[in-house]
VOLUM-805812 format. One record per residue (C-alpha): residue in three letters; y, z, x. Coordinates in steps of 0.05 Angstrom, whole numbers, plus 5000, padded with zeros to 4 digits. Example, Ala and Ser with C-alpha at 12.3 -4.5 7.8 and 13.67 -1.06 7.14 Angstrom:
// VOLUM-805812
site type = ALA, py = 4910, pz = 5156, px = 5246
site type = SER, py = 4979, pz = 5143, px = 5273
// end
This chain:
// VOLUM-805812
site type = MET, py = 6822, pz = 4661, px = 4498
site type = SER, py = 6795, pz = 4621, px = 4557
site type = LEU, py = 6775, pz = 4650, px = 4624
site type = ASP, py = 6833, pz = 4612, px = 4656
site type = GLU, py = 6883, pz = 4642, px = 4607
site type = LEU, py = 6855, pz = 4712, px = 4618
site type = GLU, py = 6858, pz = 4703, px = 4693
site type = SER, py = 6931, pz = 4682, px = 4688
site type = LEU, py = 6946, pz = 4744, px = 4646
site type = VAL, py = 6912, pz = 4790, px = 4695
site type = ILE, py = 6951, pz = 4759, px = 4753
site type = GLY, py = 7017, pz = 4768, px = 4714
site type = TRP, py = 6999, pz = 4840, px = 4700
site type = ALA, py = 6982, pz = 4853, px = 4774
site type = LYS, py = 7047, pz = 4820, px = 4797
site type = ALA, py = 7088, pz = 4862, px = 4748
site type = ARG, py = 7058, pz = 4924, px = 4779
site type = GLN, py = 7065, pz = 4899, px = 4850
site type = ILE, py = 6990, pz = 4900, px = 4860
site type = ILE, py = 7001, pz = 4828, px = 4881
site type = PRO, py = 7028, pz = 4822, px = 4935
site type = ASN, py = 7026, pz = 4895, px = 4959
site type = ALA, py = 6951, pz = 4908, px = 4954
site type = THR, py = 6903, pz = 4884, px = 5007
site type = SER, py = 6840, pz = 4844, px = 4997
site type = THR, py = 6801, pz = 4902, px = 5027
site type = ALA, py = 6832, pz = 4951, px = 4977
site type = GLN, py = 6813, pz = 4906, px = 4919
site type = LEU, py = 6743, pz = 4897, px = 4946
site type = LEU, py = 6734, pz = 4973, px = 4952
site type = LYS, py = 6761, pz = 4982, px = 4882
site type = ALA, py = 6711, pz = 4930, px = 4857
site type = VAL, py = 6654, pz = 4966, px = 4892
site type = SER, py = 6676, pz = 5032, px = 4859
site type = GLU, py = 6677, pz = 4997, px = 4791
site type = MET, py = 6607, pz = 4970, px = 4806
site type = GLY, py = 6584, pz = 5041, px = 4814
site type = GLU, py = 6611, pz = 5057, px = 4745
site type = LEU, py = 6576, pz = 4994, px = 4719
site type = ALA, py = 6510, pz = 5015, px = 4750
site type = ASP, py = 6517, pz = 5084, px = 4719
site type = ALA, py = 6532, pz = 5055, px = 4650
site type = VAL, py = 6474, pz = 5006, px = 4653
site type = ASN, py = 6427, pz = 5061, px = 4677
site type = LYS, py = 6448, pz = 5105, px = 4619
site type = GLY, py = 6446, pz = 5049, px = 4567
site type = GLN, py = 6520, pz = 5058, px = 4552
site type = ARG, py = 6539, pz = 4989, px = 4526
site type = GLU, py = 6613, pz = 5000, px = 4514
site type = GLU, py = 6622, pz = 5033, px = 4582
site type = MET, py = 6583, pz = 4975, px = 4613
site type = LYS, py = 6630, pz = 4924, px = 4582
site type = ASP, py = 6691, pz = 4962, px = 4606
site type = ALA, py = 6663, pz = 4967, px = 4677
site type = VAL, py = 6647, pz = 4892, px = 4679
site type = GLY, py = 6718, pz = 4878, px = 4659
site type = ASP, py = 6745, pz = 4925, px = 4712
site type = VAL, py = 6703, pz = 4891, px = 4765
site type = VAL, py = 6728, pz = 4823, px = 4744
site type = VAL, py = 6801, pz = 4847, px = 4745
site type = CYS, py = 6791, pz = 4870, px = 4817
site type = LEU, py = 6759, pz = 4803, px = 4836
site type = ILE, py = 6815, pz = 4764, px = 4804
site type = ASN, py = 6865, pz = 4805, px = 4844
site type = LEU, py = 6826, pz = 4794, px = 4908
site type = CYS, py = 6823, pz = 4719, px = 4896
site type = ALA, py = 6898, pz = 4716, px = 4882
site type = LEU, py = 6912, pz = 4754, px = 4946
site type = GLU, py = 6869, pz = 4704, px = 4983
site type = GLY, py = 6902, pz = 4643, px = 4952
site type = THR, py = 6843, pz = 4622, px = 4909
site type = SER, py = 6819, pz = 4635, px = 4838
site type = LEU, py = 6759, pz = 4665, px = 4804
site type = GLY, py = 6746, pz = 4597, px = 4773
site type = GLU, py = 6746, pz = 4562, px = 4840
site type = CYS, py = 6698, pz = 4613, px = 4870
site type = LEU, py = 6652, pz = 4610, px = 4809
site type = GLY, py = 6653, pz = 4534, px = 4811
site type = GLY, py = 6632, pz = 4536, px = 4884
site type = ALA, py = 6575, pz = 4584, px = 4868
site type = TRP, py = 6553, pz = 4541, px = 4810
site type = ASN, py = 6550, pz = 4480, px = 4855
site type = GLU, py = 6506, pz = 4519, px = 4902
site type = ILE, py = 6456, pz = 4542, px = 4849
site type = LYS, py = 6457, pz = 4488, px = 4796
site type = ASP, py = 6399, pz = 4448, px = 4824
site type = ARG, py = 6355, pz = 4507, px = 4844
site type = ARG, py = 6289, pz = 4510, px = 4808
site type = GLY, py = 6241, pz = 4567, px = 4797
site type = VAL, py = 6229, pz = 4627, px = 4753
site type = LEU, py = 6239, pz = 4702, px = 4755
site type = LEU, py = 6173, pz = 4737, px = 4745
site type = PRO, py = 6168, pz = 4801, px = 4703
site type = ASN, py = 6162, pz = 4841, px = 4767
site type = GLY, py = 6232, pz = 4818, px = 4789
site type = VAL, py = 6209, pz = 4768, px = 4842
site type = PHE, py = 6241, pz = 4699, px = 4839
site type = VAL, py = 6192, pz = 4644, px = 4856
site type = LYS, py = 6226, pz = 4581, px = 4880
site type = GLU, py = 6198, pz = 4514, px = 4857
site type = GLU, py = 6183, pz = 4471, px = 4918
site type = ALA, py = 6225, pz = 4408, px = 4925
site type = LYS, py = 6188, pz = 4344, px = 4908
// end
């Protein structure tokens, strides 16, 4: 299934449960942050299945937030891609990203 198809299914699910339109963007953001905490815990503990579940839960919250704001996850991701696609550099083993200077 494509990301667009899954996004549409999530929105339909959220509408059937009145999450959209009755939730607020702030509520969905706070839920996403809560799910990020679960994600961090799962990654920290090396719990792969719990990590996958938490990533999915975060994405569901972000899809709902986007729908409430009249945009889509794809549109937001496309905008982010356009911002980063031409960046050059490397991530060092110590976690520091070194930007390549523009020529």
